[in-house]
C-alpha positions as CSV (number, residue, x, y, z in Angstrom):
1,X,-46.5,94.0,-67.3
2,X,-45.4,91.4,-65.0
3,X,-44.1,92.9,-61.8
4,X,-42.7,91.3,-58.5
5,X,-42.6,92.7,-54.9
6,X,-39.8,91.9,-52.3
7,X,-41.2,94.0,-49.6
8,X,-44.6,94.4,-47.9
9,X,-44.6,98.0,-48.1
10,X,-43.9,97.8,-52.0
11,X,-46.8,95.4,-52.4
12,X,-48.9,97.6,-50.5
13,X,-47.8,100.8,-52.6
14,X,-48.3,98.6,-56.1
15,X,-52.1,97.9,-54.2
16,X,-52.7,101.6,-53.9
17,X,-52.2,102.2,-57.4
18,X,-54.7,99.4,-58.5
19,X,-51.6,97.2,-60.0
20,X,-52.1,94.2,-57.7
21,X,-53.6,92.2,-61.1
22,X,-50.0,92.6,-62.4
23,X,-48.5,91.3,-59.7
24,X,-46.7,87.8,-60.4
25,X,-44.7,87.0,-56.5
26,X,-44.1,88.6,-53.7
27,X,-42.1,87.9,-50.7
28,X,-43.4,86.0,-47.6
29,X,-44.2,88.8,-45.7
30,X,-46.4,90.5,-48.1
31,X,-50.2,89.9,-46.8
32,X,-52.2,93.0,-47.9
33,X,-54.2,92.8,-50.0
34,X,-55.5,89.4,-49.0
35,X,-55.3,88.4,-52.7
36,X,-51.6,88.4,-52.6
37,X,-51.5,85.4,-50.2
38,X,-52.6,83.2,-53.3
39,X,-49.5,84.6,-55.4
40,X,-46.2,82.6,-55.3
41,X,-44.2,83.4,-52.4
42,X,-40.6,83.5,-52.7
43,X,-39.2,83.7,-49.3
44,X,-38.8,86.1,-46.2
45,X,-37.9,89.5,-47.5
46,X,-34.5,89.2,-46.5
47,X,-33.7,85.9,-47.9
48,X,-35.8,85.8,-51.5
49,X,-35.3,82.6,-53.8
50,X,-33.8,84.3,-56.4
51,X,-33.8,81.0,-58.8
52,X,-37.7,81.0,-58.2
53,X,-37.9,85.1,-58.6
54,X,-35.9,84.7,-61.7
55,X,-38.2,81.8,-63.1
56,X,-41.3,84.0,-63.0
57,X,-39.6,86.3,-65.4
58,X,-40.5,89.9,-64.5
59,X,-40.2,92.9,-66.1
60,X,-39.8,94.9,-63.2
61,X,-39.0,93.8,-59.7
62,X,-39.6,96.4,-56.7
63,X,-37.1,96.1,-53.7
64,X,-36.8,98.0,-50.7
65,X,-34.1,99.8,-48.6
66,X,-36.7,100.5,-45.8
67,X,-35.8,97.0,-44.8
68,X,-32.2,96.7,-43.5
69,X,-30.4,94.1,-45.1
70,X,-32.3,94.2,-48.5
71,X,-28.8,95.0,-49.9
72,X,-28.0,91.4,-51.0
73,X,-31.1,90.9,-52.7
74,X,-30.6,93.9,-54.6
75,X,-26.8,93.0,-55.3
76,X,-28.2,89.6,-56.7
77,X,-30.9,91.3,-59.0
78,X,-28.0,93.3,-60.3
79,X,-25.9,90.3,-61.0
80,X,-28.6,88.7,-62.8
81,X,-29.6,91.5,-65.1
82,X,-32.6,91.4,-63.6
83,X,-34.5,94.9,-64.5
84,X,-35.7,96.1,-60.9
85,X,-36.1,99.6,-58.7
86,X,-35.4,100.2,-55.6
87,X,-37.4,102.4,-53.1
88,X,-36.3,103.9,-49.6
89,X,-39.0,105.6,-48.2
90,X,-38.5,107.1,-44.8
91,X,-41.6,109.8,-44.4
92,X,-45.0,110.3,-45.9
93,X,-43.2,112.5,-48.8
94,X,-41.2,109.7,-49.7
95,X,-44.3,107.4,-50.2
96,X,-46.0,109.9,-52.0
97,X,-43.3,110.6,-54.4
98,X,-42.6,106.5,-54.4
99,X,-46.4,106.5,-55.9
100,X,-45.2,108.5,-58.7
101,X,-42.2,106.1,-58.9
102,X,-43.9,102.9,-59.5
103,X,-46.7,104.4,-61.3
104,X,-44.4,106.0,-64.2
105,X,-42.3,102.7,-64.2
106,X,-45.4,100.8,-64.9
107,X,-46.9,103.1,-67.8
108,X,-49.5,104.5,-65.2
109,X,-48.6,107.7,-65.1
110,X,-51.8,109.8,-64.9
111,X,-53.3,107.6,-63.0
112,X,-50.3,107.6,-60.1
113,X,-50.3,111.5,-60.2
114,X,-54.3,110.8,-59.1
115,X,-53.6,108.8,-56.3
116,X,-50.4,110.7,-55.3
117,X,-52.7,114.0,-54.9
118,X,-55.6,111.7,-53.0
119,X,-52.5,110.6,-50.9
120,X,-51.0,114.2,-50.4
121,X,-54.8,115.6,-49.4
122,X,-55.4,112.6,-46.4
123,X,-52.0,113.6,-45.1
124,X,-52.7,117.1,-44.9
125,X,-56.0,116.6,-43.6
126,X,-54.4,114.7,-40.7
127,X,-51.9,117.4,-40.2
128,X,-54.1,120.0,-39.7
129,X,-56.4,118.4,-37.0
130,X,-53.1,117.3,-35.4
131,X,-51.6,120.9,-35.3
132,X,-54.9,122.1,-33.2
133,X,-53.7,119.6,-30.2
134,X,-52.5,122.1,-27.2
135,X,-51.0,119.5,-25.1
136,X,-49.8,116.7,-27.5
137,X,-49.1,113.4,-25.3
138,X,-45.9,111.4,-25.7
139,X,-45.9,107.9,-27.2
140,X,-43.3,105.2,-26.9
141,X,-43.4,103.3,-29.6
142,X,-42.1,99.6,-29.3
143,X,-40.9,97.4,-32.4
144,X,-39.0,95.2,-30.5
145,X,-39.3,94.2,-26.7
146,X,-35.6,92.7,-25.7
147,X,-33.5,94.5,-26.9
148,X,-36.1,97.4,-27.1
149,X,-35.9,99.2,-30.7
150,X,-38.1,102.2,-31.0
151,X,-38.1,104.7,-34.1
152,X,-36.1,107.6,-33.6
153,X,-36.8,111.1,-35.3
154,X,-36.0,110.3,-38.8
155,X,-39.2,108.1,-39.3
156,X,-42.3,107.8,-40.4
157,X,-44.1,107.1,-37.1
158,X,-42.5,110.6,-35.6
159,X,-44.1,112.3,-38.4
160,X,-47.1,110.0,-37.7
161,X,-47.5,110.7,-34.3
162,X,-47.4,114.6,-35.3
163,X,-50.4,114.2,-37.5
164,X,-52.3,112.9,-34.7
165,X,-51.8,115.4,-32.2
166,X,-48.7,113.7,-30.1
167,X,-45.0,113.4,-30.0
168,X,-42.5,110.2,-30.5
169,X,-41.0,109.8,-27.4
170,X,-37.7,109.6,-28.9
171,X,-37.7,112.2,-31.8
172,X,-34.6,113.9,-30.1
173,X,-32.4,111.0,-31.3
174,X,-31.4,111.5,-35.1
175,X,-32.0,108.0,-36.1
176,X,-34.4,105.9,-37.9
177,X,-34.2,103.1,-35.4
178,X,-33.2,103.3,-32.0
179,X,-31.9,100.6,-29.7
180,X,-32.9,101.8,-26.2
181,X,-33.3,99.7,-22.7
182,X,-36.4,99.6,-20.3
183,X,-34.8,102.2,-17.7
184,X,-34.6,104.9,-20.3
185,X,-38.1,104.6,-21.5
186,X,-38.9,104.7,-17.5
187,X,-37.2,107.9,-17.0
188,X,-38.6,109.8,-20.4
189,X,-42.2,108.4,-18.8
190,X,-44.4,108.3,-21.9
191,X,-48.2,109.5,-21.7
192,X,-49.0,106.6,-24.1
193,X,-47.2,102.8,-25.0
194,X,-47.8,101.7,-28.6
195,X,-46.8,97.9,-29.0
196,X,-46.3,96.9,-32.7
197,X,-43.8,94.2,-32.6
198,X,-42.6,93.4,-36.2
199,X,-43.2,89.9,-37.0
200,X,-45.2,89.2,-34.2
201,X,-49.2,88.7,-34.5
202,X,-51.0,91.3,-32.8
203,X,-53.1,88.7,-30.6
204,X,-49.6,87.5,-29.0
205,X,-48.8,90.9,-27.7
206,X,-50.2,91.3,-24.5
207,X,-50.3,94.5,-22.4
208,X,-49.6,92.7,-19.1
209,X,-45.9,91.9,-20.6
210,X,-45.2,95.6,-19.9
211,X,-46.3,95.7,-16.9
212,X,-44.1,93.1,-15.5
213,X,-40.8,95.0,-16.5
214,X,-38.7,96.5,-13.6
215,X,-40.2,100.2,-12.4
216,X,-43.0,100.1,-15.0
217,X,-45.8,100.0,-12.5
218,X,-44.9,103.8,-12.2
219,X,-45.3,104.4,-15.7
220,X,-48.0,107.3,-16.1
221,X,-49.1,105.1,-19.2
222,X,-49.5,101.8,-17.2
223,X,-51.2,103.6,-14.3
224,X,-53.6,105.0,-16.6
225,X,-54.2,102.2,-18.7
226,X,-52.8,103.5,-21.7
227,X,-51.2,100.9,-23.5
228,X,-52.2,100.0,-27.2
229,X,-51.6,96.7,-29.2
230,X,-51.4,98.0,-32.6
231,X,-51.2,96.1,-35.9
232,X,-47.6,95.9,-37.5
233,X,-49.1,96.3,-41.0
234,X,-50.5,99.8,-40.1
235,X,-47.6,101.3,-38.1
236,X,-44.0,99.6,-39.2
237,X,-44.4,99.1,-43.1
238,X,-43.7,102.7,-45.1
239,X,-46.7,102.7,-47.4
240,X,-50.5,104.2,-47.9
241,X,-51.7,102.1,-45.0
242,X,-50.0,104.6,-42.6
243,X,-53.1,106.6,-43.0
244,X,-55.3,103.8,-41.9
245,X,-53.1,103.6,-39.1
246,X,-53.2,107.0,-38.2
247,X,-56.8,107.7,-38.6
248,X,-57.4,104.6,-35.8
249,X,-54.3,105.8,-33.7
250,X,-56.3,109.4,-33.8
251,X,-59.6,108.4,-32.9
252,X,-57.8,106.3,-30.0
253,X,-55.9,109.6,-28.9
254,X,-58.4,112.5,-29.4
255,X,-62.2,111.2,-30.1
256,X,-63.4,114.4,-29.8
257,X,-61.5,115.7,-32.7
258,X,-61.5,113.1,-34.9
């Protein structure tokens, strides 16, 4: 079977199921596992080269609505009659369900059930530990600095925050992604700042950047040097890699528990 992924989170779900050898092509941003970098790249996930994709003659293409703007790629797949499945994970339960969906579509249903159960066990283990934290700190997640974007309640990072014994600072906003501003963050005064800028290399994100924002020197997180620069791949994509991200953050926040 020849499959194509046009979204990094899909590529990571495919890898979790052991299907990477069947990948014939990926979008430009797919970078995990390492071997996918040698596959034909089909362009940025919002501007897929459909002629190149079609030339690969895939049996199945996996797209995802978790990436805003993916709709035009899906429409083009439909126009060309290319077999495809569109995922839209927003939670850990959605990711777990997608493992079953992809596994069934690729003819490895039994194996997918095993991996599904393994994923659920890891999530439940983290949730059980996180639930034991009596005074969970607040986390300000920053996806983009200006304008500032952060996850709202309808997002996997709210769930991940709870799993690691913390709370998403913007969990009161019933959106997947929230456009906020620096003054609002200042008023909310988070205990920790988690910088995971989409599309920016981790090495280029410096804590000093946020310290210079008006008034932010008064934030508890800044005064206590509680600023984390985190890998985009472990936090900004709805895939099984979120488990690795959760485990890493949990050890940073509560080293005595994890």
